[in-house]
N, C-alpha and C positions, 0 to 999 in steps of 0.2 A: 349313380352318374349314367346318363343317357348319351347315346351316339345318333347324331342327327346326320342324315346324308343329306346334301345340297349340291345343286348343279354347280359346276366351276363356271361354266360359262354357257350362255344359250345357244352359242353357235356348234359347239362341239357335243354337247350333251353330256360330257363327262362328268362323274361325280367325284366329290371328296367328303371325307368326314371331319366334321366339325364336334368339338368335344365340349357339353355344356355341363356346368356344375352349378349347384346353387343349393341353398339351405332355407327349409321351410321351418319357421320357427314358431307360428301360431296359426292355427285355421279360426278364423273368426265367424265364417259363414260359409254355408255351401248352397248350392242350388237346387231344389226338387226338380222333378220331372216337368213341372211347369216354368222352369227358369226363376221362380221366386226364391228370394233368399230365405234360408232357415239356419237356426243354430245346428251346429255340429253334433253328432250323436254323443254321449258321454258313455263312462264304464256303466253307470247304473241303468241308463236306457239300453245298452247292449246287452246287457244281463236280462231286463225284463223282455227284449224281444227274443233272446234265445231260449228263455223259459217259455214263452208263449207258442214259439214253432219248432222247438227242438224236440225230441223224444225224451220222454220220462226215463230217469235211471231206474232199474232194478226191473222185478216182475212181482205180481202177485198172483199166487197159486194156491187156492183154497178148495176143500172139499166140504160140503154141507149134507149131511144124511138127517133124515127126518127122524121124529121121536114117536110118530104115529101115522095116521093115515088122514089127518085133518090138514088144511093149508097151512104151510107155515112160511113166515117171512124170511127171507135170505137174510145173511148178515149185512151190517152197514157198512160197505166197503166203499169208499171214495174212489170214482174212477175219474182220472185226469181227464181236462178238456182235451177233445180232439182223439180221444181213446176210445176204442171199442171193445168192450167186454164179451167173452165167450162164456157162455153157461152149456155145459156139456153133460151129456149122459154119462154116467159111471158103468163101465162094463161088468162090474160086479152085482149090478142091480137085479132084484128076482122079477121085476115088472116095469111099465111104463111109468114115467114121471109127467105130470102135467104141471105147466108153467103159465103164470098168468099174474094179474094183480089179486088185492086182497078179496075181492068179490067174485071171480071167476079165473079160473086155471085151465085153460083150453088150447094151450098148444103142447102137443104131445111130443115128447123126446122118448123113443120106444126102442133104439139100438145104440150099440157102441157106435161112436162116429157122429151121431145126431148132435147138433149144437145150435144155440140160439144166439144171434149177436144183439148185444143191448148197447145202446149209444147214451145211456141216461147217466145222470150225475152219480147215482148210488146203486148199489144191487138192493139196497133194502127197499126199494119200489117193486121188487119182484117176490112173487109167491111161488112156492112148489106144494103138490099134492100127491103122494104115491099110494099105491094100493098096499104096499107092504111097509112096514116101519123098518127104518134103517136103509132104505133104499134112497139115493141122492143125486146131487150133480156136483161137477168141478166148476170154479169160476175161475178164469184165466184172463188177466190184461197186463198191459205195458204199466210199469210205476209201482214202485214198492210202497206198502202201507207203513 
């Protein structure tokens, strides 16, 4: 129920409250920002919108360490749309970690706290190379695997 204040008369300017009641049974159309009629959203569409703009549930937190000193592909972890993954230097590393693609790893991660932001669809697009086998990176992003 909504209460609407309306002038009692124009001469005195006093207001009284009128009580309006109503029942909405079905909404068949709604107007968009241009004033055009559109069908109302349904539960399926609302869930699709929520999935697209909402935060993914959970988190992915993994470590990857190398087996040698050659370039190695990071594991294939799918990154949700709109999410940025962090590839971070591990504090226990014995040396630098170089990050890049399959052909060239030119981004140095050299100390604890160094991180690289990746907006790609998967971490498998990235490769790392280390000077010491067993060194590696942490991978962190929103959305559970």
